[in-house]
C-alpha atoms as one frame of an Amber mdcrd trajectory, in Angstrom:
protein
  97.312  88.358  93.287  95.041  90.827  94.602  95.959  94.558  96.185  96.850
  93.277  99.525  99.070  90.426  98.114 100.857  92.826  95.948 101.424  95.136
  98.938 102.531  92.784 100.976 104.964  91.422  98.491 106.599  94.836  97.803
 106.621  95.546 101.789 108.897  92.070 101.945 111.051  93.465  98.377 111.930
  96.069 100.349 112.897  94.882 103.544 115.294  92.504 102.072 116.983  95.121
  99.833 117.376  96.968 102.443 118.822  94.268 104.766 120.942  92.907 102.425
 122.337  95.541 100.378 125.954  96.696 101.145 125.132 100.206  99.981 122.493
 102.616 101.205 122.099 104.503  97.862 121.825 100.931  95.991 118.977  99.955
  98.391 117.061 102.681  98.475 117.029 102.955  94.608 115.776  99.419  94.578
 112.919 100.269  96.912 112.153 103.331  95.262 111.575 100.955  92.060 109.696
  98.451  94.031 107.298 101.225  95.495 107.367 102.827  91.787 106.099  99.390
  90.128 103.816  98.333  92.973 102.010 101.815  92.831 101.828 101.596  89.332
 103.229 105.114  88.856 105.667 107.068  86.475 108.511 108.575  88.682 109.665
 108.905  92.190 111.977 110.651  94.299 113.930 110.493  97.457 114.413 113.944
  98.668 117.357 114.436 101.705 117.236 117.676 103.777 120.999 119.253 102.809
 122.547 119.531 106.236 123.058 123.030 107.847 120.961 124.150 105.172 116.915
 124.327 104.800 117.189 123.055 101.187 116.556 119.159 100.295 117.516 118.181
  97.150 116.796 114.592  95.055 119.239 111.628  96.363 117.185 109.057  94.328
 115.141 109.895  91.414 113.407 107.461  89.072 111.047 108.581  86.044 111.619
 109.776  82.774 113.234 112.985  83.055 116.715 114.011  85.473 116.030 116.300
  88.160 119.356 115.448  89.947 120.323 119.455  89.609 116.819 120.637  91.255
 116.799 122.073  94.966 113.403 122.759  96.592 113.491 124.900  99.917 111.805
 123.186 103.269 107.833 124.561 103.140 108.198 124.916  99.148 105.962 122.905
  97.150 104.238 119.013  98.356 107.474 117.530  98.983 109.185 120.833 100.927
 105.682 120.590 102.834 106.131 117.204 104.076 109.640 117.764 105.181 108.897
 120.845 107.000 106.189 119.509 108.661 106.539 115.881 109.246 103.302 114.768
 107.613 102.202 113.258 104.685 100.155 114.410 101.540  98.093 113.097  98.763
  97.350 115.287  96.355  95.052 113.728  94.136  95.051 116.805  91.895  97.994
 118.746  92.175  96.329 121.760  89.783  93.737 121.895  92.952  96.374 121.701
  95.834  97.530 125.135  96.812 100.788 123.165  97.981 101.957 122.362  94.548
 104.795 124.207  93.258 105.008 124.211  89.009 109.061 124.594  89.812 110.192
 121.242  89.493 107.607 120.834  86.299 108.854 123.910  84.610 112.489 123.112
  84.800 112.250 119.429  84.128 109.597 119.725  81.384 107.405 116.615  83.167
 104.150 116.960  84.281 102.647 116.161  87.551  99.334 115.109  88.043  98.978
 113.854  91.188 101.728 113.015  94.176 102.197 110.921  97.313 104.524 112.289
  99.831 105.893 110.676 103.079 108.514 112.000 105.789 111.822 110.087 106.239
 112.313 110.642 110.078 115.641 110.991 111.769 116.246 110.413 115.109 113.894
 113.470 116.329 113.158 115.040 112.897 112.246 114.996 109.384 115.204 114.507
 107.330 113.744 113.766 103.739 110.737 112.393 102.448 109.819 109.544  99.577
 107.690 111.109  97.120 106.137 109.197  94.027 104.395 110.518  91.097 101.622
 110.207  88.671  99.791 106.872  88.342  99.691 105.552  85.285  96.275 104.351
  84.952  95.236 108.235  85.801  93.504 107.386  89.039  94.287 109.253  92.479
  96.370 107.986  95.081  94.655 106.148  98.316  95.464 104.895 101.639  96.200
 101.762 100.724  99.113 103.925  98.600 100.145 106.269 101.146 100.492 103.300
 103.924 102.914 101.173 101.357 104.759 105.076 100.755 105.483 105.588 104.446
 106.262 101.952 105.242 109.221 102.710 102.848 109.635 105.935 104.596 109.989
 103.920 107.918 112.690 101.400 106.740 114.061 103.753 104.602 114.473 105.898
 108.433 115.532 102.666 110.300 118.238 101.585 107.376 119.412 104.890 107.234
 119.924 104.843 111.485 120.877 101.425 111.796 123.709 101.620 108.859 125.057
 104.670 111.290 126.340 108.362 110.792 128.931 107.426 108.095 126.629 105.957
 105.629 124.138 109.491 106.314 127.144 110.951 105.446 127.361 109.333 102.075
 124.235 109.549 101.592 123.822 113.401 102.151 125.070 115.931  99.698 127.482
 118.314 100.130 126.400 121.675 101.774
């Protein structure tokens, strides 16, 4: 199967998972798993803005370390920058990217080499982001990878908006 077919299959899986799941968290976890697998990555996280704050927190995190207790301020690091400005980022080498913050790596013990991050939009502003970390083969992420990540972020936005406010409240962390 070529790369285009792999991406199309991943998008089909993501769409199906979001349409058929009864719980948003379960669907998003499955979708993130699909993206991590399709992009041959080590880890991934869906970050959501805590309502009434300037903080984003991981609501779904898959990978070798637990980052569930980590909070990032808007504008901090790649994820905080994406949520703050609403634009996707490919960081091929985080050590050469001034937007990268080593704080999550320092707290978790994980070593980030590259990041792909796309915003999740609410009705009129970013409410979080999808972040994928470290391609297994050591290669840099490219535009095709970003397209898949942005597709997941868009489908996630649609699922959240369709599921209604109560589903979003269940997903959103407490203040």
